[in-house]
Structures are given as C-alpha cells and as structure tokens.
MIDOMAR-801595 format. One line per 2 residues: number of its first residue (from 0); their letters; for each residue y, z, x of C-alpha. Coordinates in Angstrom, 1 decimal, always signed. Each point is the difference from the previous one (the first is absolute). Example, Ala and Ser with C-alpha at 12.3 -4.5 7.8 and 13.67 -1.06 7.14 Angstrom:
BEGIN
0> AS> -4.5 +7.8 +12.3 | +3.4 -0.7 +1.4
END
This chain:
BEGIN
0> MT> -216.8 -104.1 -50.8 | -1.8 +3.0 -1.9
2> PT> -1.7 +2.5 +0.1 | +3.0 +2.5 +2.4
4> IR> +0.0 +3.1 +1.0 | +3.1 +1.7 -0.9
6> LG> +1.5 +2.1 +3.7 | +2.9 +1.6 -1.5
8> KL> +3.6 -0.5 -0.3 | +2.3 -0.4 +2.7
10> LG> +4.0 -0.3 -0.8 | -0.9 -0.2 -3.4
12> IE> -2.1 -2.7 +0.0 | -3.8 -0.1 -1.0
14> ID> -2.3 -1.5 +3.2 | -3.0 -1.3 -0.6
16> FN> -2.9 -1.8 +2.1 | -2.6 -2.3 -0.9
18> WS> -3.5 +0.3 +1.9 | +0.3 -2.8 +2.3
20> LI> +2.3 +2.0 +1.8 | -3.2 +1.9 +0.9
22> FI> -1.4 -3.3 +1.8 | +3.6 -1.3 +1.6
24> FA> +0.3 +3.6 +1.5 | -3.8 -0.1 +1.6
26> LV> +0.9 -3.4 +1.3 | +3.2 +1.0 +1.3
28> AW> -1.4 +2.8 +2.2 | -2.9 -1.6 +1.2
30> TL> +2.0 -2.9 +1.3 | +2.6 +2.5 +1.4
32> AA> -3.0 +2.3 +1.6 | -2.5 -2.8 +0.3
34> SV> +2.0 -2.7 +1.6 | +4.4 +0.3 +0.5
36> LP> +0.0 +3.6 +1.9 | -3.0 -0.4 +2.2
38> LD> +1.3 -3.5 +0.9 | +3.7 +1.3 +0.8
40> VP> -0.8 +2.9 +1.4 | -3.7 +0.7 +1.7
42> GQ> -1.6 +2.5 +0.7 | +0.8 +2.8 -2.4
44> PA> -3.2 +1.7 -1.9 | -1.0 -1.0 -2.9
46> LA> +0.9 +2.3 -2.2 | +3.7 -0.4 +1.2
48> YW> +0.1 -3.5 -1.2 | -1.3 +0.7 -3.8
50> VA> +2.3 +3.1 +0.0 | +2.9 -2.6 +0.7
52> GV> -1.1 -2.7 -2.0 | -0.7 +2.4 -3.2
54> AG> +3.6 +1.2 +0.7 | +0.9 -3.8 +0.2
56> AM> -1.6 -1.0 -3.0 | +2.0 +3.1 -1.8
58> VF> +2.9 -0.6 +1.3 | -0.3 -4.1 -1.0
60> YA> +0.0 +1.3 -3.4 | +2.5 +1.9 -0.3
62> CL> +1.8 -2.4 +1.4 | -0.8 -2.5 -2.9
64> LA> +0.8 +2.6 -2.4 | +3.7 -0.1 +1.7
66> HE> -0.1 -3.6 -0.9 | -0.7 +0.6 -3.6
68> LS> +2.5 +3.2 -0.5 | +2.3 -1.4 +1.4
70> HA> -0.7 -3.0 -3.1 | -0.2 +3.2 -2.2
72> LV> +3.2 +1.6 +0.5 | +2.1 -3.1 +0.2
74> AK> -1.1 -0.9 -3.3 | +0.7 +3.3 -1.2
76> RM> +3.6 -0.2 +1.0 | +0.4 -3.3 -1.5
78> GV> -1.2 +1.6 -3.5 | -3.7 -1.3 +0.2
80> KV> -2.4 +2.6 -1.5 | -2.8 +0.6 +2.7
82> AG> -3.5 +0.6 -1.2 | -1.2 +1.1 +3.8
84> IT> -1.7 -1.5 +2.8 | -3.4 -1.2 +0.8
86> LW> -1.6 -0.7 +3.2 | -2.9 -2.6 +0.3
88> LF> -1.7 -2.6 +2.4 | +3.0 -2.3 +0.4
90> GG> +2.4 +2.4 +0.5 | +2.0 +1.7 -3.0
92> VS> +1.9 -0.7 -3.1 | +2.8 +1.6 -2.0
94> RL> -0.5 +0.2 -3.6 | +2.9 -0.5 -2.0
96> EG> +0.4 +0.9 -3.8 | +3.1 -2.7 -0.2
98> EP> +1.7 -2.6 +1.6 | +3.2 -0.8 +2.8
100> TS> +2.6 -0.7 -2.3 | +1.4 -2.6 +2.0
102> AR> -1.4 -2.2 +3.1 | +2.5 +2.1 +2.0
104> SE> -2.0 +3.2 -1.1 | -3.5 -1.9 +0.8
106> AL> +1.0 -0.7 +3.0 | +1.0 +3.0 +1.5
108> IT> -2.6 +1.9 -1.2 | -2.6 -2.5 +1.6
110> IV> +2.0 -0.6 +3.4 | +0.1 +3.4 +0.7
112> GP> -3.8 +0.6 +0.4 | -0.2 -2.9 +3.3
114> LT> +3.1 +2.2 +1.1 | -2.0 +3.4 +0.1
116> SF> -2.8 -2.0 +1.7 | +2.0 -1.1 +3.0
118> GV> +1.8 +3.6 -0.2 | -3.4 +1.8 +0.5
120> AL> -1.1 -3.0 +2.5 | +3.5 +0.7 +2.4
122> LA> -0.4 +3.8 -0.4 | -3.4 -0.2 +1.3
124> LL> +0.8 -2.2 +3.0 | +2.7 +2.5 +0.5
126> LA> -2.6 +2.8 +0.2 | -2.1 -2.2 +1.7
128> VV> +2.9 -0.9 +2.9 | +0.9 +3.9 +0.2
130> AS> -4.1 +1.4 +0.3 | -0.7 -2.8 +3.1
132> AV> +3.4 +1.5 +1.4 | -1.2 +3.7 -0.4
134> AG> -3.9 -0.3 +0.4 | -0.5 -3.5 +1.0
136> SG> -3.1 -2.3 -1.5 | -2.2 +1.8 -2.6
138> LV> -1.5 +0.5 -3.1 | +3.0 +0.9 -1.7
140> TD> +2.2 -2.7 +1.5 | -2.7 -2.3 -0.9
142> LL> -0.2 +0.7 -3.3 | +3.9 +0.1 -0.2
144> SW> -0.1 -3.8 +1.3 | -2.3 -1.1 -2.5
146> LA> +1.4 +2.1 -2.9 | +3.3 -2.1 +0.4
148> FI> -1.6 -3.1 +0.4 | -2.3 +0.4 -3.1
150> NL> +3.4 +0.8 -2.1 | +1.5 -3.3 +1.4
152> TL> -3.0 -1.7 -0.8 | +0.3 +1.5 -3.9
154> GL> +4.1 -0.6 -0.3 | -0.9 -3.8 +1.6
156> FN> -3.5 -0.7 -2.6 | +2.2 +1.7 -3.1
158> LV> +2.9 -2.3 +0.6 | -2.5 -3.0 -1.1
160> PA> +1.1 -1.4 -2.9 | -2.6 +0.4 -2.1
162> FP> -1.0 +1.9 -2.7 | -0.6 +3.5 -0.1
164> LD> +1.5 +0.1 +3.5 | +4.1 +1.1 +0.3
166> GG> +0.6 -3.6 +1.7 | -1.1 -1.4 -3.8
168> RL> +2.4 +2.5 -1.8 | +2.8 -0.8 +2.3
170> LS> -1.1 -4.0 -0.7 | +0.1 +1.1 -4.0
172> SL> +3.3 +1.6 -0.1 | +1.8 -2.9 +2.1
174> FW> -1.3 -2.7 -2.9 | +0.7 +2.6 -2.4
176> WR> +3.6 +0.3 +1.4 | +0.3 -3.9 +0.4
178> TG> -1.6 -0.5 -3.5 | +1.6 +2.8 -2.4
180> SR> -3.9 +0.3 -0.7 | -2.3 +2.8 +1.0
182> RR> -2.7 -1.7 -1.5 | +1.1 -3.1 +1.4
184> GV> +0.6 +1.7 +3.5 | -3.8 +1.3 -0.1
186> HR> -1.4 -3.4 -1.1 | +1.8 -2.0 +3.1
188> AV> -1.2 +3.0 +2.2 | -3.1 -0.4 -1.1
190> RV> -0.6 -3.8 +0.7 | +1.1 +0.7 +3.7
192> GR> -2.6 +3.0 +0.7 | -2.4 -2.1 -1.8
194> VL> +0.4 -2.4 +2.6 | -0.2 +2.3 +2.8
196> AY> -3.0 +1.5 -1.6 | -1.8 -3.1 -0.1
198> LM> +1.1 -0.8 +3.9 | -1.5 +3.3 +0.9
200> IA> -3.6 -0.6 -2.1 | +0.0 -3.2 +2.1
202> FG> +1.0 +1.1 +3.4 | -2.9 +2.7 -0.6
204> LF> -2.3 -2.8 -1.1 | +0.7 -2.1 +4.0
206> LL> -0.7 +3.5 +1.3 | -2.7 +0.5 -1.8
208> LS> -1.6 -3.4 +0.6 | +1.3 +0.3 +3.9
210> GA> -2.1 +3.3 +0.7 | +2.7 +2.7 -0.3
212> VL> -2.4 +1.2 -3.2 | +1.8 +3.5 -0.1
214> NG> +3.9 -0.9 +0.2 | -0.8 -3.4 -2.4
216> VW> -1.4 +2.5 -2.9 | +2.6 +2.5 +0.4
218> IA> +2.7 -2.6 +0.2 | -1.2 -2.2 -3.3
220> FI> -0.9 +3.3 -1.3 | +3.8 +1.1 -0.1
222> GW> +1.2 -3.5 -1.1 | -2.2 -0.1 -3.2
224> FL> +1.7 +3.7 -0.5 | +3.1 -1.2 +0.1
226> LS> -0.6 -2.8 -1.9 | -1.7 +2.2 -2.7
228> AA> +2.9 +2.5 +0.0 | +2.4 -2.8 -0.4
230> SA> -1.8 -1.0 -3.0 | +0.2 +3.5 -1.3
232> EE> +3.4 +0.4 +0.7 | +0.7 -3.0 -2.2
234> SG> -2.1 +0.8 -2.8 | +1.7 +3.7 -0.1
236> VT> +3.9 -1.1 +0.2 | -1.2 -2.8 -3.0
238> MK> -1.7 +2.3 -2.2 | +3.0 +2.5 +0.6
240> AL> +2.7 -2.5 -1.3 | -2.2 -1.0 -2.7
242> LK> -0.3 +4.1 -1.0 | +3.4 +0.6 +0.7
244> SV> +1.9 +1.1 -3.5 | -3.6 +0.3 -1.5
246> PV> -0.1 +3.4 -1.3 | -3.8 +1.8 +0.2
248> SA> -0.2 +0.1 -3.4 | -0.4 -3.9 -0.1
250> AM> -3.1 +0.6 +1.9 | -1.7 +3.2 -0.7
252> TA> -3.4 +0.4 -2.5 | +0.8 +1.8 -2.8
254> PV> -0.8 +2.0 -2.1 | -2.1 +2.3 +2.3
256> IT> -3.1 +1.3 -1.0 | -0.9 +3.4 +1.0
258> VP> -3.7 +1.6 +0.3 | -1.1 +3.6 -0.3
260> DW> -0.9 +1.2 +3.5 | -2.8 +1.4 -0.8
262> YT> -1.9 -3.2 -1.6 | -2.9 -0.5 +2.3
264> VS> -0.5 -3.5 +2.3 | -2.3 -1.0 -2.9
266> QF> +1.8 +0.8 -2.9 | +2.9 -1.5 +0.7
268> LG> -1.7 -3.2 +1.2 | -1.4 -0.3 -3.1
270> SV> +2.5 +0.9 -2.0 | +2.9 -0.2 +1.0
272> AS> -0.1 -2.8 +3.2 | -1.7 -2.3 -2.2
274> QY> +2.8 -0.8 -2.9 | +2.6 -0.1 +2.6
276> HF> +0.9 -3.1 +2.7 | +2.1 +2.4 +2.4
278> TT> -1.1 +1.1 +3.7 | +1.9 +3.2 +0.1
280> YP> -0.1 +2.8 -2.3 | +2.1 +3.4 +0.3
282> LH> -2.1 +3.3 -1.3 | +1.7 +2.9 -1.8
284> DP> -1.2 +3.7 +0.4 | -1.1 +2.2 -3.4
286> SG> +4.3 +0.6 -0.6 | +0.9 -3.7 +0.0
288> QL> +1.0 -0.1 +3.8 | -0.3 -2.7 +2.4
290> SG> -2.7 +0.8 +2.4 | -0.8 -2.7 +2.2
292> VV> -1.1 -3.8 -0.2 | -3.5 -1.6 +0.1
294> RL> -0.5 -3.7 +1.3 | -2.9 -1.9 -2.2
296> AQ> -0.9 -1.8 +3.1 | -1.2 +3.5 +2.1
298> LV> -1.3 +1.3 -3.5 | -2.4 -3.0 -0.7
300> RI> -1.2 +0.8 +4.0 | -1.3 +3.5 -0.9
302> SE> -4.2 -0.1 -0.5 | -1.4 +0.6 -3.1
304> SD> -1.4 +3.1 +0.6 | +3.7 +1.2 +0.7
306> RE> +1.7 -1.3 -2.6 | -1.3 +2.5 -2.6
308> RL> +0.6 +3.1 +2.7 | +3.2 -0.9 +1.1
310> HL> +3.6 +0.3 -1.9 | +2.8 -1.9 +0.1
312> RD> +2.2 +2.5 +1.7 | -2.6 +0.2 +2.8
314> CA> +1.2 -3.8 +0.9 | +3.2 -0.1 -0.9
316> RP> +2.8 -0.5 +2.6 | +3.0 +2.7 -0.7
318> LA> +3.4 -1.5 -1.6 | +1.9 +1.1 +3.5
320> EL> -1.9 -3.1 +1.9 | +1.2 -2.8 -2.0
322> PT> +3.0 -0.7 -0.2 | +2.5 -0.1 -3.1
324> AQ> +3.5 -1.7 -1.2 | +1.7 -0.6 -3.2
326> PS> +0.4 -2.9 -2.5 | +3.5 -0.9 +1.3
328> ED> -0.5 +0.1 +3.4 | +0.1 -3.9 +1.4
330> LA> -3.4 -1.3 +0.7 | +0.9 -1.3 +3.8
332> AL> +1.6 +3.4 +0.7 | -3.6 +1.3 -1.0
334> VQ> -1.9 -2.8 +2.2 | +2.4 +1.2 +2.7
336> RV> -0.3 +3.5 -0.3 | -4.0 +0.7 -0.6
338> GT> -1.3 -2.8 +2.0 | -3.5 -0.2 -0.1
340> DL> -0.4 +3.4 -1.7 | +0.4 -2.8 -2.9
342> DR> -4.1 -0.2 +0.3 | -0.3 +3.3 -1.1
344> RV> +2.2 -0.6 -3.0 | +3.4 +1.7 -1.1
346> LV> +0.3 +1.8 -2.9 | +2.8 -0.7 -1.9
348> FD> +1.6 +3.2 -1.5 | +2.7 +0.0 -2.3
350> GG> +2.1 +3.8 -1.1 | -3.5 +1.7 +1.3
352> AL> -1.9 -2.2 -2.4 | -2.5 -2.6 +2.1
354> VG> +0.7 -3.0 -2.0 | -1.7 -2.8 +2.0
356> IV> -1.6 -0.8 +3.4 | +0.6 -3.3 +2.5
358> SP> -2.7 -1.2 +1.8 | -0.2 -2.7 +2.8
360> VD> -1.4 -2.4 -3.0 | +3.1 +0.7 -2.2
362> LA> +2.2 -1.1 +2.9 | -1.4 -3.3 +0.6
364> RV> +0.2 -0.6 -3.7 | +3.8 +0.5 -0.2
366> VT> +0.4 -1.8 +3.8 | -1.6 -3.0 -1.8
368> LR> +2.0 +0.0 -3.1 | +3.2 +0.0 +1.8
370> QT> -1.3 -2.7 +2.6 | -1.1 -2.0 -3.2
372> AA> +3.0 +0.8 -1.9 | +2.8 -1.4 +3.7
374> GA> -2.9 -3.1 -0.1 | +1.1 -0.9 -3.6
376> AD> +3.8 +0.8 +0.6 | -0.2 -2.7 +3.2
378> R> -1.3 -2.5 -1.9
END
C-alpha cells in the first residue's frame, strides 16, 4: 500500500493515507452529488448537491478512521505497539508492531472495529431522525441516513470471515483458542476465506457473463483481492514462526563496506562495485562519519555523461530514512516492526558501530534454511 502521505498524529497514533483514497473520495462525492442526493431530495441547486457530496465523503473517511482508530487504541491497551494507521482503497489498516498475546486479546482488538461502525451507524440514524423532526426532509437528513446505511454496511462487510477483513481475524482467533496455536488458527481461517473468495470470483464471472458487467467486475475483483490477502497473511504468519528466536545477526550481511562519499559515481562503479557483490553501500565523510547510503541499482541507471559529474553524496539516501536494528534483536520482531521498509534495507548497529545490513534477500535465505531444517526434522 505504497506510496503513502503522512497526515499527522491523532491520540499519539500516526495517520497516513494512500493515493488510492483520492480516487475513492472523488467517486463517493460524485455518487452522492450526481445520483443519491438528487434522487432522494430533488429540486436543489447543483452546488448544494456537490457541497453535500464532498462533506459526505469527508465524514465517510472520518468514519473509516474511527473504525481503524478503535482497533489501534484497544491494541495499545492490550500491550501491542501500534506503528500507525493507513487509510487506503478498501478502507484502512492498523499497522501493529507486535502480536496479540492470546486469542482473547486478538478477538477484542478485532471486534471493536465493526462495533464502532455499528455505533456510528446508530448515531447517524438518530441524528437523521432529529434532523427530520426539526427541519423535515432535506439534504442534511438524507446525508445522515446515507451515513447510517454505509456504516452499517461497512460493519457487516468487515464481518465476512476472510482476511484481511475483521471477520477473518475473528475466525482466526476462534481457531487459535480451540487449537492453542495462532499459526494453526490462521491456517484454518485462511482455508475458509479462500472458499469464500473463490465463490465471489465465480459469482462475479456469472454476473459478468449475464450482462451486469460493472457489478461482476467489482465482485470478482474483491474476491481476487481477498484471495491474495489470505495467501499473504498465511505466508506472513509462517515466516514469523520460522524467524522467531532467530537473531538479526544470523541474517545480516557482514562485514559492511563503507565508501568515501566524495567519490564520483564513475569512480565507484569502476573501482569499488566491480570488487564486491553487494547491492547497498554506506558512505562516510572525510571525518569518517556515516553520511548516507547508495544503492547499486540506482547508480547504474545514471547516464554516462553524469557519472563523472555526480558524487556519491549527491545520490545518497539519508541515514534517517533507513530502519535500524541491533544484532541481538529477534528477526520476527524486526519484520513486524519495519514491514515493507525492509526493501530499503535495515542498518544493524552494535554500540554505535555499523556491523551489518539486512535485505529481503538475506531474510529469504534464513527462511529457506529454516524451512529446509524443519522439513528434515519432520522426515
């Protein structure tokens, strides 16, 4: 779900949104202004419909944020660290840097989201009744009624037992409670979710062949999305189980080769890159202090004419933009903490000294070795 834009913090939790929200915001506002409101409340100026439509889209995303914020706040209450919330195409996701300690805590963290949506739906309905009693039918009343309906729909849809929806996590926590293993719980919940996803895809194709092209495409697409999310969830849980109790030092590439940041790109490619197999190189300034990091893939794309002119420091990524770790940190905890930032590489420091770098390739190597060892033990 990248790239994202940071909005700020709310109740100590960082809020981001994905670019896909711009498309959905425009779609919601247009649907309200051009279809829903004119049909329910005819005879109003076009500007009034559009003002109400934009306001409705803004409140709709506030409702999505309330849903995700409830997950995050309960997770913090349960002792799970929350990295932030990202709003995106299909709603939002709370980025947790840890795992629930029990099936009960996972169920509580999960169920509060749909309950919040139901609560918002009830509040919007009550406000619609009050507005109708005070001012009669109008744009405000209709907009509140629509918000009540959409939040009820959001809560019900999230209870569908398929990842990454709340229903999938609730089902996983139930299986976790019954089997005593979170990994087995996720595996069983994923199987149920896959069946539902295949049924949605089949139904979508049926609608498509029946002539309901738009509805068919959307339902099939949502089914495909749920199918992909289920596989990603299962792979993530399996990887974390394999990496549990494995230190970062077992995965990091070491020793680290640092390069003078005053080298030109041409000098680096000719005298350094050709000697090593690394893809990431930390830089140091004339005083010996680390000053940034360059990636080989980025440098080789620079034109021949610019390689003599540009210095490595001109192409470097600041150290502050890269995640860091310690050699003794648990690999599973590191993966949970940095998420997709692992693609940018993780710098490993020990007592202030850079001792290693962890990349996705390093992680894949450890996972493969652990899988091989587990398979040999089972035979």
